[in-house]
N, C-alpha and C positions, 0 to 999 in steps of 0.2 A: 218506483214512481215518485216517492217522497224526495229522493235526491235530485231527480230531474226538476221537480217543481221548485225546490229551493234555489237551484241554479238559475232558473228562469227569472225568479223574483229578485235575485241579487244582482243581476246585470244583464239579463237577457231581454227577451221580447216583452215581457210583462212590465218592465220598468220604463219602457218607451211608449206605452200605450197612448198617452195624451200629447205626445210631441207633434204629431201630424196636425192636430187641431190648433195648437199654438202657432205652428208655422203658417197655417192657412190664415189665421187671424192676423198674423204679422205681415203677410204679403197682400192682404186684401186692399189696404189703401193704395198700394202701388198699382195693383190691377185696376182699381176704379179710376185712378188718375190717368192711367194709360188709355182707358176707354173714353174718358172725357176729352183727352187731347186728340184722339183719333176722330171723335165726333166733331170737335171744333175744326179740324182740318177738312172734314167732309163738308161742313157748313160753309167754310171759306171757299171751297171749290164750287159749291152750288151758287154762292153769291157772285163769284167771278163769272160763271156761266150766265147767270141772270143779268149781270151788268152788260155783258156783250150782247145779249138779246135785246135789252133795252136801248143800247146804243144803236143797233141796227134799226130798231123801230123809230128812234129819234131821227136818224139819217133819212129814212123813208119819208118822214113827216117834213123835213127840210126840203126834200125834192119836190114835194107837192105844195110848198109854200106855207106850211103850218108850223106852229111852235113845237120844238122838239121835246120840251119838258113834259107836256101832257101825254105825248105818245110814249115816252120812256117810262113815265109813271104807270101808265096803264099796262105796260108790258111786264112790270115787276110784280112779284107776289106781295101781298099786303105787309108782310113782316119786314120787307126790305125797303119800303117806301119812306120810312122815317128819316133816314139820313141821306136822302137823295141829293146828289150834286150833278148838274147838267151844264155842259159847256159846248157851244157850237161855233167856236172861233176857227178851228182847223179840223173840219169833220165834226162829229159829235162824240163827246167824251162823257161817260156816265160813271159816277162813283156811288157806291153804296156801302153802308156800314154793315159789317159782319156781326150777326147776333152772337153775343157771348154766352158760353155755357159755364166757364170757369170763373168763379168770383175772384176779383183782383187782377184778372188778365187784362192787359192793355187793349183799348178800343182799336179795332183794325178796320181799314177801308180798302176796298178793291175797286179797280177801274176797268172799264171796257170802252173801246173806241171803235168807231166805224165811219167811213166816208164813202158814200155811194155816188157815182156819177162824176167823180173828179178825175 
């Protein structure tokens, strides 16, 4: 048993006992950054979908003779209303700012458009 124990301590399993913890700590920033990037992509997709919904609401408002901006703003979740852009020159085009999760990440806008009855 004594020969087996010294062999394990000199280059076997016992000498690598803390390596898994160090590898986990080393890979943790990459895992967290990957999760943040994936969440940012999901937020961009949700903002794009919401911009399309708001554009359709604005187009319906134009058909009834109302201002498209108010209808588009009401169709958006409150977090997306801050950077709202509405244009009704050729159909209704709605732009929203994508909320940022990653510090230093450039500001991103997504756009949705709709034209009803044309």
